[in-house]
Steps between C-alpha positions, in 0.01 A plus 500: 500500500793274580531182298552182700850371442674169534610517859872552523561506125688829517724377780583183308563695181739733684680213674551300181602808298761596759630143525564518126692825543255691283373855532136576437602661171702196391217260585254725320713507188537121498130443566381770260365727774590842631690550826190676627285189444753281682490743795118497484487120521766486772291734714199269459303787348358271233483137399684443174310327221590137435703587190712744701560237769631268228732771362629582849558134583696449178706813557579385856560138396246359747177312455173688519419284804810631677420859406139464616603334827339166421840333517795599714754720324837330464793735536703523184869560449628831629500797262877457476446160338221621274751638249673164487170317451406731212836431338446126538163528329676672209771233494233235447417671170856471368602241246623174654860565393494844663357355823779238509765770449348710776492203738867426430585861576299492825666174605842653439410816690363306797801267505735798507293662775517179703878491468533863605280439804700191600828690474374806687 
């Protein structure tokens, strides 16, 4: 007997996962599920329990409404920028003096890059 599923949940899950640059295995690890379960949900073979939807939404950094299709999914930064965003989240945890030093370094780096671009 086939369980009725949230229509299109698997398609949305796949789309959002791919937009985040994640494999099924990587999403599973982050959400506390196996790769096999991610594949199962993406194929719309079963409706995930509410707690799993919450874990998936957190792992994908979307609201449960977006994941369930109740609100339009907003495209996030490209996977290339995801590494930078993760670094920025870590920077926010640094001591204030370390953040200031890092900002000075970034300003210097960007200023030098601007000069090199203007000369080239």
